[in-house]
ZABAKE-637670 format. One line per 10 residues: their letters; for each residue x negated, y negated, z of N, C-alpha, C. Coordinates in steps of 0.05 Angstrom, whole numbers, plus 5000, padded with zeros to 4 digits. Layout:
BEGIN
A = X/Y/Z/X/Y/Z/X/Y/Z; ...;
//
This chain:
BEGIN
MKWQDVVGSA = 3590/2190/0114/3589/2209/0139/3631/2199/0134; 3639/2225/0136/3663/2235/0133/3676/2228/0159; 3705/2224/0159/3725/2226/0182/3723/2240/0197; 3718/2264/0189/3719/2285/0218/3685/2289/0230; 3669/2269/0213/3639/2278/0224/3646/2248/0245; 3657/2230/0231/3660/2206/0262/3676/2216/0290; 3695/2234/0280/3706/2253/0309/3696/2260/0322; 3671/2277/0309/3649/2295/0320/3630/2279/0336; 3624/2254/0322/3606/2231/0329/3612/2221/0367; 3640/2204/0358/3647/2198/0375/3644/2216/0398;
VTSTLRSRIR = 3657/2243/0403/3655/2259/0421/3634/2256/0432; 3614/2263/0413/3584/2278/0419/3582/2244/0442; 3583/2220/0433/3570/2194/0442/3577/2188/0471; 3607/2206/0463/3622/2204/0494/3610/2210/0517; 3606/2244/0512/3595/2258/0535/3564/2252/0542; 3551/2234/0518/3527/2230/0533/3520/2217/0555; 3525/2196/0563/3531/2184/0582/3553/2194/0600; 3541/2214/0611/3568/2229/0628/3579/2211/0652; 3568/2198/0665/3573/2200/0691/3583/2169/0691; 3585/2155/0667/3599/2130/0667/3625/2137/0654;
TVLTVVAVFI = 3622/2156/0635/3643/2169/0626/3662/2178/0645; 3658/2201/0666/3670/2206/0682/3683/2195/0702; 3665/2161/0710/3677/2143/0723/3689/2127/0712; 3700/2127/0685/3724/2112/0669/3741/2129/0660; 3743/2151/0665/3762/2178/0661/3772/2186/0690; 3759/2179/0703/3778/2180/0739/3790/2159/0738; 3784/2126/0722/3804/2097/0729/3825/2108/0716; 3820/2120/0686/3851/2128/0665/3870/2143/0696; 3858/2169/0692/3864/2191/0705/3887/2181/0727; 3875/2165/0748/3897/2156/0769/3924/2143/0758;
GALTLTLTSG = 3909/2120/0733/3941/2109/0732/3955/2130/0716; 3947/2151/0699/3964/2169/0684/3987/2188/0712; 3967/2191/0727/3979/2210/0753/4004/2195/0763; 3995/2158/0766/4026/2158/0787/4040/2154/0765; 4033/2142/0744/4066/2147/0722/4069/2165/0721; 4066/2188/0718/4071/2213/0716/4090/2229/0746; 4076/2213/0771/4087/2225/0791/4124/2204/0797; 4113/2173/0793/4134/2160/0787/4164/2168/0765; 4147/2176/0747/4168/2176/0719/4184/2207/0734; 4164/2228/0739/4175/2247/0749/4200/2245/0779;
MGTGVNRYID = 4196/2224/0795/4211/2220/0817/4241/2205/0808; 4232/2191/0785/4268/2173/0779/4279/2198/0762; 4263/2215/0754/4281/2232/0732/4304/2251/0760; 4278/2262/0777/4287/2274/0790/4313/2276/0805; 4304/2246/0816/4328/2234/0833/4350/2223/0821; 4354/2214/0799/4375/2204/0775/4386/2226/0775; 4372/2249/0769/4390/2277/0764/4404/2289/0780; 4402/2280/0807/4414/2288/0832/4441/2268/0831; 4433/2256/0830/4453/2227/0833/4471/2231/0807; 4475/2243/0788/4490/2251/0768/4495/2276/0773;
ETVAAFGDAD = 4491/2290/0787/4506/2321/0787/4521/2309/0815; 4508/2300/0843/4535/2286/0856/4549/2274/0836; 4552/2255/0823/4576/2239/0811/4594/2265/0799; 4590/2286/0792/4605/2304/0773/4623/2321/0797; 4603/2324/0823/4617/2336/0840/4642/2313/0857; 4632/2288/0853/4652/2268/0880/4676/2269/0843; 4678/2261/0824/4706/2265/0807/4687/2253/0777; 4714/2259/0773/4705/2250/0738/4696/2219/0725; 4690/2214/0704/4676/2188/0697/4715/2168/0692; 4721/2181/0677/4752/2169/0677/4770/2161/0694;
TLYVQKSQPL = 4752/2161/0714/4784/2174/0742/4773/2133/0756; 4798/2125/0765/4795/2104/0784/4805/2116/0814; 4793/2112/0837/4799/2116/0860/4808/2089/0870; 4839/2090/0879/4851/2073/0893/4864/2066/0915; 4866/2041/0926/4868/2043/0958/4889/2012/0969; 4888/2010/0985/4907/1990/0985/4874/1971/0995; 4891/1940/0990/4860/1917/1006/4872/1925/1032; 4849/1919/1045/4851/1914/1074/4850/1897/1088; 4866/1878/1100/4866/1851/1116/4836/1849/1131; 4824/1877/1146/4805/1864/1163/4782/1857/1145;
LELSTGTGPR = 4783/1862/1114/4755/1871/1091/4765/1834/1078; 4786/1826/1077/4799/1805/1073/4788/1773/1097; 4791/1791/1120/4781/1770/1142/4756/1764/1144; 4735/1782/1130/4704/1783/1130/4702/1762/1110; 4713/1753/1089/4707/1737/1070/4720/1708/1070; 4728/1703/1096/4732/1677/1112/4762/1676/1096; 4782/1688/1090/4811/1687/1079/4823/1688/1106; 4850/1681/1108/4873/1672/1127/4880/1701/1129; 4898/1705/1163/4909/1736/1164/4933/1733/1150; 4938/1755/1143/4958/1764/1120/4983/1765/1130;
AYDPEDTQVS = 5005/1759/1123/5026/1751/1133/5043/1784/1132; 5058/1786/1149/5073/1813/1152/5086/1815/1141; 5086/1851/1129/5105/1858/1106/5112/1879/1120; 5146/1885/1124/5155/1918/1138/5149/1933/1112; 5147/1933/1098/5149/1949/1077/5118/1964/1081; 5093/1951/1081/5067/1962/1083/5071/1996/1105; 5060/2008/1092/5051/2035/1109/5036/2044/1122; 5033/2053/1142/5005/2059/1160/4997/2077/1166; 4961/2084/1157/4965/2110/1155/4941/2117/1177; 4951/2130/1190/4930/2142/1220/4904/2149/1210;
TGFGVSFAGL = 4877/2153/1225/4853/2153/1215/4854/2187/1239; 4866/2184/1258/4863/2197/1283/4841/2200/1311; 4836/2167/1305/4817/2164/1323/4821/2132/1339; 4857/2138/1339/4864/2106/1343/4871/2085/1327; 4864/2094/1303/4859/2067/1291/4874/2074/1256; 4893/2062/1258/4909/2058/1233/4900/2033/1203; 4908/2041/1182/4904/2020/1167/4926/2029/1136; 4927/2003/1130/4952/2005/1110/4943/2023/1087; 4961/2041/1079/4964/2062/1060/4978/2051/1039; 4977/2066/1011/4989/2072/0990/5027/2071/0998;
SEENIATVED = 5038/2063/0987/5070/2064/0989/5081/2080/0957; 5100/2090/0960/5115/2095/0938/5114/2076/0914; 5121/2050/0922/5124/2027/0905/5092/2027/0893; 5075/2027/0915/5042/2019/0899/5041/2048/0881; 5053/2070/0889/5042/2086/0867/5052/2082/0839; 5074/2067/0841/5094/2069/0814/5082/2040/0802; 5068/2025/0816/5057/2004/0805/5035/2003/0790; 5016/2031/0801/4990/2039/0794/4997/2057/0766; 5020/2071/0771/5034/2081/0744/5042/2066/0713; 5047/2045/0734/5061/2027/0709/5034/2009/0694;
TPGVAEVQPV = 5014/2010/0700/4993/1992/0695/4975/2012/0677; 4973/1984/0648/4968/1992/0620/4939/1996/0625; 4933/2028/0615/4911/2046/0611/4907/2065/0642; 4934/2062/0649/4930/2096/0666/4944/2119/0650; 4937/2140/0651/4951/2161/0639/4966/2172/0660; 4958/2176/0682/4961/2195/0703/4954/2184/0729; 4970/2195/0751/4971/2188/0777/4963/2206/0798; 4950/2215/0811/4957/2232/0828/4944/2218/0861; 4967/2218/0877/4968/2211/0899/4961/2224/0919; 4941/2222/0940/4929/2236/0957/4944/2232/0989;
YNVVPTYLEA = 4957/2252/1000/4961/2247/1026/4937/2247/1054; 4945/2231/1066/4926/2240/1093/4936/2254/1117; 4930/2273/1120/4929/2294/1135/4918/2296/1153; 4926/2296/1181/4910/2294/1207/4913/2325/1221; 4901/2340/1222/4908/2369/1226/4900/2364/1256; 4915/2387/1277/4911/2384/1302/4879/2403/1320; 4886/2419/1299/4852/2429/1308/4847/2453/1284; 4834/2461/1284/4824/2489/1269/4815/2511/1285; 4825/2536/1280/4815/2560/1282/4807/2581/1274; 4794/2599/1282/4774/2617/1268/4760/2632/1296;
AGEKFQLALG = 4755/2660/1291/4743/2670/1305/4750/2670/1339; 4776/2664/1336/4782/2661/1369/4766/2637/1379; 4768/2617/1365/4748/2599/1380/4771/2571/1363; 4772/2547/1380/4785/2520/1368/4765/2498/1361; 4768/2488/1337/4747/2473/1329/4763/2442/1322; 4756/2417/1330/4764/2390/1305/4761/2391/1280; 4775/2380/1265/4786/2386/1242/4790/2361/1229; 4776/2354/1207/4783/2335/1196/4778/2339/1163; 4802/2335/1142/4797/2348/1122/4790/2334/1107; 4775/2333/1085/4761/2321/1064/4790/2321/1043;
VPVHGDGLQM = 4781/2295/1035/4794/2294/1000/4801/2315/0984; 4822/2325/0973/4815/2348/0961/4799/2346/0936; 4774/2350/0923/4755/2350/0899/4770/2363/0869; 4772/2345/0856/4774/2358/0831/4745/2366/0812; 4727/2350/0823/4695/2343/0810/4688/2374/0800; 4687/2386/0763/4667/2416/0767/4643/2416/0781; 4635/2392/0777/4602/2388/0786/4594/2398/0814; 4623/2394/0835/4611/2403/0861/4594/2425/0864; 4566/2414/0886/4554/2436/0886/4556/2465/0906; 4560/2484/0896/4572/2509/0913/4546/2526/0920;
VTGATAAEGE = 4543/2533/0948/4529/2561/0959/4541/2585/0932; 4564/2582/0945/4582/2612/0932/4607/2606/0936; 4622/2621/0914/4654/2619/0916/4653/2593/0896; 4680/2589/0897/4696/2561/0883/4709/2547/0886; 4716/2520/0892/4739/2505/0892/4758/2511/0906; 4783/2501/0919/4804/2501/0927/4827/2510/0906; 4836/2530/0895/4856/2531/0876/4874/2525/0875; 4887/2501/0858/4917/2493/0857/4931/2507/0861; 4949/2508/0881/4979/2526/0881/4975/2549/0904; 4945/2544/0914/4939/2566/0935/4934/2552/0956;
DEIAIPDSWV = 4943/2566/0989/4933/2558/1007/4912/2561/1011; 4883/2552/0995/4856/2552/0996/4840/2530/1007; 4816/2532/1020/4802/2508/1038/4771/2529/1021; 4750/2501/1027/4728/2512/1023/4708/2493/1042; 4693/2505/1050/4686/2501/1078/4659/2492/1075; 4643/2485/1093/4615/2463/1082/4596/2495/1102; 4571/2497/1085/4547/2512/1094/4550/2513/1117; 4551/2495/1137/4543/2491/1162/4556/2493/1182; 4581/2496/1174/4609/2512/1189/4606/2540/1186; 4590/2557/1170/4595/2581/1164/4592/2605/1192;
ADLGFTSAED = 4566/2599/1200/4556/2615/1226/4584/2606/1250; 4589/2583/1258/4608/2575/1275/4630/2583/1270; 4640/2593/1244/4671/2597/1244/4672/2629/1246; 4651/2647/1253/4643/2667/1252/4638/2685/1237; 4621/2672/1216/4619/2698/1185/4596/2698/1184; 4582/2717/1174/4550/2724/1184/4537/2713/1160; 4547/2704/1135/4537/2695/1114/4555/2679/1094; 4548/2653/1075/4566/2645/1057/4581/2669/1047; 4570/2685/1032/4584/2709/1014/4601/2712/1039; 4604/2724/1063/4618/2739/1080/4638/2715/1079;
AVGGTVQVVM = 4644/2695/1074/4660/2672/1089/4682/2672/1065; 4677/2675/1042/4687/2665/1018/4710/2706/1016; 4738/2695/1022/4761/2717/1021/4767/2718/1048; 4751/2695/1066/4761/2709/1098/4781/2681/1099; 4792/2686/1126/4814/2669/1135/4813/2643/1148; 4827/2627/1154/4824/2610/1181/4839/2600/1185; 4854/2590/1209/4892/2578/1215/4883/2540/1216; 4902/2530/1195/4888/2500/1205/4926/2500/1229; 4919/2488/1247/4942/2479/1266/4952/2451/1267; 4979/2455/1258/4988/2418/1254/5004/2414/1266;
TDQAGAERSF = 5019/2395/1277/5029/2384/1300/5054/2362/1284; 5081/2374/1283/5107/2354/1274/5099/2323/1298; 5129/2310/1282/5135/2288/1297/5152/2298/1322; 5162/2322/1318/5175/2319/1350/5159/2339/1367; 5132/2341/1363/5112/2355/1382/5103/2381/1377; 5118/2397/1362/5124/2429/1361/5091/2433/1338; 5076/2454/1346/5064/2455/1333/5061/2487/1317; 5042/2481/1293/5052/2511/1278/5025/2509/1257; 5018/2536/1257/4990/2548/1249/4991/2553/1219; 4975/2543/1196/4978/2557/1172/4951/2574/1163;
EARVSGVTQA = 4959/2586/1156/4933/2599/1147/4921/2595/1119; 4890/2597/1120/4878/2587/1096/4855/2612/1092; 4858/2608/1060/4834/2622/1051/4815/2611/1041; 4795/2625/1055/4761/2608/1043/4754/2614/1013; 4754/2594/0997/4756/2593/0968/4727/2600/0968; 4717/2584/0993/4689/2577/0975/4668/2556/0991; 4638/2567/0998/4622/2549/1015/4608/2525/1002; 4605/2504/1006/4595/2479/0992/4576/2476/0998; 4553/2453/0985/4525/2445/0993/4534/2419/1006; 4510/2404/1019/4510/2379/1034/4508/2356/0999;
SLAGVAMNPL = 4516/2340/0996/4511/2327/0972/4504/2295/0983; 4496/2281/0968/4492/2250/0974/4522/2234/0967; 4541/2243/0952/4564/2234/0964/4582/2239/0986; 4573/2262/0994/4587/2265/1029/4611/2282/1020; 4620/2282/0999/4640/2293/0999/4647/2332/1008; 4625/2338/1015/4624/2367/1029/4617/2364/1047; 4627/2351/1070/4617/2342/1094/4636/2357/1117; 4666/2352/1106/4686/2372/1122/4700/2390/1098; 4715/2403/1106/4730/2430/1101/4746/2414/1070; 4750/2425/1056/4763/2411/1028/4782/2435/1023;
PSTSFNERLY = 4812/2424/1025/4836/2433/1017/4844/2435/0991; 4858/2460/0976/4872/2444/0955/4902/2425/0956; 4895/2409/0933/4920/2385/0931/4942/2407/0941; 4953/2418/0933/4978/2433/0941/4976/2438/0967; 4962/2452/0982/4954/2453/1008/4961/2425/1025; 4939/2415/1018/4940/2388/1031/4969/2381/1031; 4982/2377/1005/5016/2361/1022/5034/2388/1030; 5024/2416/1034/5049/2426/1053/5042/2419/1080; 5010/2408/1078/5000/2406/1109/5016/2380/1122; 5018/2358/1096/5034/2337/1101/5056/2335/1108;
AYQTGGGPEQ = 5075/2346/1099/5104/2354/1095/5114/2367/1128; 5096/2382/1137/5098/2389/1165/5095/2369/1181; 5068/2353/1174/5055/2330/1200/5084/2321/1189; 5099/2305/1173/5117/2282/1178/5142/2293/1186; 5155/2316/1182/5182/2328/1185/5187/2335/1224; 5208/2335/1231/5212/2346/1262/5219/2318/1271; 5218/2295/1264/5229/2273/1279/5265/2272/1273; 5271/2245/1278/5294/2233/1277/5307/2220/1253; 5282/2208/1243/5283/2202/1217/5262/2207/1191; 5270/2204/1169/5246/2215/1154/5225/2188/1145;
IPASYIMARA = 5204/2195/1151/5183/2173/1148/5173/2174/1118; 5173/2151/1117/5158/2139/1084/5129/2152/1076; 5139/2161/1051/5111/2173/1045/5087/2154/1050; 5068/2159/1063/5051/2147/1060/5016/2161/1040; 4998/2148/1022/4983/2154/1015/4948/2142/1032; 4934/2163/1027/4902/2152/1041/4891/2135/1017; 4900/2147/0992/4886/2132/0964/4906/2148/0939; 4891/2136/0913/4903/2159/0886/4887/2155/0869; 4890/2177/0853/4872/2184/0837/4879/2168/0799; 4874/2144/0797/4883/2139/0770/4868/2149/0749;
IMDDPAQATA = 4871/2156/0731/4866/2178/0707/4874/2157/0682; 4842/2138/0669/4856/2124/0657/4851/2140/0619; 4865/2131/0609/4866/2139/0580/4831/2129/0567; 4820/2109/0579/4786/2105/0565/4773/2097/0585; 4746/2109/0591/4738/2094/0616/4724/2065/0611; 4728/2057/0583/4713/2029/0576/4748/2008/0587; 4763/2020/0590/4784/1999/0606/4784/2008/0638; 4764/2015/0650/4766/2010/0677/4760/1974/0697; 4754/1965/0678/4749/1928/0693/4777/1925/0684; 4787/1920/0666/4812/1912/0660/4837/1929/0679;
VQEELERAGM = 4842/1949/0688/4850/1960/0705/4845/1958/0736; 4824/1951/0736/4819/1946/0756/4825/1919/0767; 4824/1900/0758/4828/1880/0757/4862/1865/0754; 4875/1889/0745/4906/1891/0737/4917/1894/0770; 4901/1921/0786/4911/1927/0801/4902/1903/0833; 4885/1891/0828/4873/1865/0853/4891/1856/0846; 4905/1849/0830/4929/1830/0828/4947/1840/0845; 4954/1867/0848/4984/1877/0858/4968/1883/0893; 4946/1879/0888/4943/1878/0928/4927/1907/0937; 4911/1911/0912/4900/1937/0917/4871/1939/0901;
VASTVEDQLG = 4851/1961/0912/4829/1962/0903/4823/1986/0887; 4799/1985/0870/4804/2007/0862/4771/2006/0844; 4758/2031/0856/4736/2036/0844/4728/2061/0832; 4708/2067/0815/4699/2091/0798/4672/2100/0818; 4668/2127/0816/4647/2136/0821/4624/2122/0827; 4623/2110/0801/4595/2097/0791/4596/2078/0811; 4619/2065/0810/4617/2041/0834/4608/2043/0867; 4622/2068/0873/4614/2076/0897/4591/2083/0890; 4572/2102/0883/4543/2112/0880/4524/2095/0863; 4538/2068/0860/4516/2072/0825/4497/2044/0842;
MFRTVIDAVI = 4504/2041/0876/4481/2026/0883/4463/2043/0896; 4459/2066/0902/4434/2087/0900/4420/2091/0882; 4432/2090/0848/4414/2089/0833/4400/2067/0829; 4415/2039/0836/4403/2004/0827/4377/2015/0847; 4373/2017/0874/4361/2021/0894/4329/2036/0883; 4335/2062/0877/4328/2078/0864/4305/2069/0839; 4316/2062/0820/4309/2047/0796/4291/2030/0812; 4306/2006/0818/4277/1990/0826/4254/1998/0846; 4259/2010/0854/4237/2035/0863/4211/2035/0860; 4230/2055/0831/4207/2063/0810/4197/2049/0795;
WILNTCAVIA = 4211/2026/0779/4194/2001/0766/4180/1991/0793; 4180/1982/0813/4151/1982/0820/4134/1995/0828; 4140/2021/0822/4123/2046/0828/4102/2044/0805; 4120/2044/0781/4111/2033/0746/4098/2018/0741; 4099/2000/0760/4089/1963/0753/4057/1971/0770; 4058/1977/0794/4023/1988/0798/4013/2007/0788; 4024/2031/0771/4023/2044/0753/4005/2035/0733; 4017/2008/0724/3999/1998/0695/3980/1979/0700; 3989/1967/0727/3972/1949/0735/3937/1965/0738; 3945/1996/0749/3915/2016/0745/3902/2013/0725;
LLAASLGIVN = 3925/2020/0694/3915/2034/0679/3904/2006/0668; 3910/1976/0670/3896/1961/0662/3868/1952/0677; 3871/1965/0686/3845/1958/0709/3814/1986/0699; 3834/2003/0691/3819/2022/0681/3811/2012/0650; 3834/1999/0638/3826/1996/0608/3794/1971/0612; 3797/1960/0632/3775/1942/0626/3744/1963/0640; 3749/1982/0655/3730/2000/0651/3719/2008/0633; 3741/2014/0611/3731/2023/0580/3721/2007/0568; 3729/1976/0568/3714/1946/0556/3690/1952/0563; 3680/1954/0595/3654/1953/0597/3638/1979/0591;
TLLMSVQERT = 3648/1997/0588/3636/2027/0584/3629/2015/0552; 3639/2012/0531/3634/2020/0509/3617/1992/0510; 3625/1963/0518/3598/1944/0504/3573/1956/0513; 3577/1976/0540/3541/1984/0539/3541/1997/0516; 3543/2015/0515/3546/2031/0495/3539/2017/0466; 3553/2003/0460/3549/1981/0443/3514/1976/0439; 3509/1964/0466/3483/1938/0467/3463/1968/0470; 3466/1984/0482/3444/2006/0479/3440/2024/0450; 3468/2025/0444/3457/2038/0410/3461/2013/0388; 3450/1988/0395/3448/1972/0377/3435/1982/0347;
REIGLMKALG = 3408/1989/0360/3382/2009/0330/3400/2030/0314; 3420/2053/0334/3430/2072/0315/3452/2056/0298; 3466/2035/0306/3488/2029/0290/3477/2017/0271; 3453/2001/0275/3440/1988/0249/3429/2006/0229; 3422/2029/0237/3418/2051/0221/3443/2060/0206; 3454/2066/0215/3479/2086/0202/3488/2061/0178; 3490/2039/0190/3505/2013/0169/3479/2016/0143; 3454/2014/0149/3432/2014/0134/3440/2041/0111; 3447/2068/0120/3450/2087/0115/3478/2094/0090; 3503/2066/0096/3512/2067/0078/3547/2071/0097;
MSGPKVFGLF = 3536/2071/0119/3569/2065/0132/3582/2044/0137; 3601/2042/0132/3615/2016/0130/3625/2009/0163; 3632/1971/0156/3638/1968/0184/3670/1985/0188; 3691/1991/0179/3714/2003/0183/3711/2027/0193; 3687/2044/0188/3676/2074/0187/3672/2063/0231; 3642/2045/0227/3635/2040/0250/3660/2030/0276; 3680/2006/0265/3699/2008/0271/3711/2030/0292; 3723/2045/0281/3740/2071/0286/3713/2091/0298; 3689/2088/0294/3678/2114/0322/3672/2097/0345; 3674/2070/0350/3679/2059/0375/3708/2072/0385;
SLEAVFIGFL = 3732/2061/0370/3755/2062/0377/3764/2092/0378; 3748/2110/0371/3755/2141/0380/3738/2152/0401; 3719/2132/0414/3711/2140/0445/3731/2126/0455; 3740/2104/0450/3758/2101/0473/3782/2108/0478; 3790/2125/0458/3814/2137/0457/3804/2164/0460; 3789/2173/0459/3780/2204/0469/3776/2198/0505; 3767/2174/0514/3766/2172/0544/3795/2176/0556; 3807/2152/0532/3841/2157/0547/3856/2178/0550; 3842/2200/0528/3858/2226/0529/3844/2244/0552; 3830/2249/0551/3819/2257/0572/3828/2241/0607;
GAVAGVATGV = 3832/2221/0606/3844/2215/0629/3874/2222/0635; 3890/2216/0607/3914/2223/0607/3921/2256/0614; 3911/2267/0588/3914/2294/0598/3910/2315/0627; 3889/2293/0639/3890/2302/0667/3896/2294/0680; 3908/2271/0686/3931/2252/0699/3963/2272/0695; 3960/2268/0671/3994/2281/0674/3997/2304/0674; 3978/2324/0669/3980/2355/0683/3972/2359/0709; 3961/2349/0730/3959/2340/0753/3988/2336/0761; 3994/2309/0755/4021/2309/0761/4041/2324/0769; 4038/2329/0732/4063/2353/0731/4061/2380/0756;
AGGTWAAGVL = 4036/2383/0757/4030/2414/0774/4033/2402/0803; 4020/2384/0808/4030/2369/0837/4056/2357/0844; 4069/2346/0831/4091/2346/0834/4113/2372/0840; 4109/2384/0817/4127/2412/0819/4130/2423/0849; 4099/2426/0858/4088/2440/0888/4106/2424/0902; 4101/2388/0905/4112/2377/0926/4144/2377/0928; 4160/2385/0899/4180/2385/0906/4189/2405/0912; 4183/2425/0913/4185/2460/0930/4181/2449/0957; 4165/2441/0966/4156/2443/0994/4172/2420/1007; 4181/2407/0993/4202/2380/1010/4225/2389/1013;
AEGFLAGLPG = 4239/2407/0988/4260/2414/0983/4265/2436/1011; 4243/2454/1018/4247/2473/1036/4241/2456/1070; 4238/2430/1063/4222/2415/1088/4242/2392/1090; 4229/2372/1088/4244/2342/1098/4269/2339/1079; 4275/2351/1059/4298/2346/1043/4311/2366/1046; 4310/2389/1063/4322/2411/1063/4353/2401/1072; 4361/2379/1080/4391/2373/1082/4403/2364/1061; 4391/2364/1036/4415/2355/1013/4398/2378/0996; 4413/2403/0999/4406/2424/0979/4403/2417/0946; 4398/2427/0931/4392/2419/0905/4378/2393/0894;
LSLFAFRARS = 4368/2385/0913/4351/2363/0906/4330/2366/0898; 4317/2360/0877/4286/2365/0871/4264/2336/0869; 4258/2330/0882/4250/2300/0880/4239/2291/0856; 4219/2315/0837/4204/2310/0817/4212/2330/0802; 4223/2314/0778/4234/2339/0763/4219/2315/0728; 4210/2334/0715/4199/2322/0693/4212/2330/0663; 4207/2306/0642/4216/2317/0617/4199/2313/0595; 4195/2330/0579/4173/2334/0560/4175/2304/0544; 4196/2293/0536/4196/2268/0526/4182/2248/0543; 4180/2230/0564/4177/2221/0585/4143/2223/0585;
LALIAVAVLS = 4137/2253/0589/4111/2255/0590/4094/2253/0567; 4112/2254/0533/4097/2251/0517/4094/2215/0513; 4119/2205/0525/4103/2176/0527/4093/2163/0544; 4080/2175/0561/4070/2167/0591/4036/2171/0574; 4041/2193/0559/4003/2199/0543/4006/2179/0515; 4013/2169/0506/4020/2161/0487/4013/2130/0496; 4030/2122/0520/4024/2091/0522/3993/2089/0532; 3981/2108/0549/3956/2109/0561/3937/2115/0535; 3946/2124/0509/3926/2125/0491/3922/2103/0474; 3948/2088/0481/3950/2058/0465/3932/2048/0483;
IAFLAGTIPA = 3927/2040/0507/3918/2024/0523/3887/2025/0511; 3879/2047/0523/3854/2050/0521/3848/2050/0487; 3859/2054/0469/3855/2045/0441/3852/2014/0439; 3874/2000/0452/3867/1968/0448/3837/1958/0468; 3839/1974/0493/3803/1964/0510/3788/1969/0490; 3781/1984/0472/3769/1994/0459/3760/1984/0438; 3784/1963/0420/3770/1942/0406/3754/1916/0412; 3757/1907/0431/3731/1888/0433/3704/1899/0427; 3690/1923/0437/3672/1938/0424/3666/1941/0405; 3689/1960/0394/3696/1967/0364/3688/1938/0353;
VRAAGKDPIT = 3696/1924/0347/3697/1893/0331/3676/1893/0332; 3655/1890/0349/3631/1872/0354/3621/1900/0347; 3613/1921/0346/3605/1938/0331/3594/1940/0303; 3623/1944/0297/3623/1936/0261/3612/1910/0265; 3620/1888/0271/3601/1862/0257/3581/1861/0259; 3554/1872/0275/3533/1876/0274/3518/1872/0245; 3495/1860/0240/3488/1856/0224/3460/1879/0220; 3461/1902/0191/3440/1918/0197/3413/1912/0197; 3400/1896/0190/3373/1890/0189/3360/1880/0217; 3387/1856/0229/3385/1842/0255/3380/1870/0279;
ALRHE = 3409/1880/0273/3401/1906/0296/3384/1931/0292; 3361/1930/0273/3345/1947/0260/3325/1934/0282; 3317/1908/0280/3298/1893/0295/3299/1895/0325; 3324/1905/0332/3337/1898/0369/3315/1924/0377; 3304/1914/0401/3290/1925/0412/3304/1937/0440;
//
């Protein structure tokens, strides 16, 4: 018997006991479906996190802030000695904290591994005026990430008095749509140290989507516009106010130097973090959940493999005389082994194809429904995303488990003595 005949015989024998085969295939199907959905969920969420990281900043950037006494007290250390050189940054809510001084910025610039430093001023506008209405305004930190999710338009251009507004602000600011908002203007009103108010006109450069990082929850000005507002905010008083920065971006020569730079800045009384440090916890939690779900799927497949073993053992028992006849007619032990192994693989193939196909179709449909409903607050998030490589690995894993499950029945069938098998009733 040729191998193509062995394959045909395996398919025919598998379909002979339809009810038993269908039940076994269903068990494999459940495991393959679960693996497909959990893999798709992990890919979809991690892809969204990657896009959020791109929006939040560059991989070679450290975000530097002054070490805060409140954080140190929470770890059990004593109070910090008063330092008249420390600068205080107001949050606008009656609370202040230590900001970075010019000396701190110089320290960051002199740190080995840092190529460039971009300080960020803390600007506290009085209010925003648009369409004849006044609104509370807290400006977000100017964003340099190229991956910032935009509904339309672009991020605020450097050198221009521009601002990008959140999608949820469009209607309240008097614009009919996101497209209508781009090119429009709003007024940012500032108050200086003497209490004098001044209005600064800002062009709307684009409309941002919400994201996991939260960087698009507030209007995002250009760095130059932010600096101009800060200059007015600190002017008008009898004395020059020392420069104070809410944070600074430290661009490294090599992202691999991040740990060394962080340790050096920590010794200087500052804390620095990368984008992965800030968002890595999301990825860790999600990966842990995906691994747990994948473990459940593998357990389901192992349970299905027991069904394959049981199905084929029963098949061997029922076809003992048939096996004896095939061997008496010259069919070798390896081909008998291959016959029953192929039956196991065929069962796994049916379950894998059905499970993967159903998982992709169901996941794609569910992602669309959730994006318009429960997850509408996170535009751009597709809960399920599928990669051909991952789907192929799932199919191979299912087929491998099916093959291993069929090994015991196949070995028993291949080892039967033809004379004894022919005498079987």
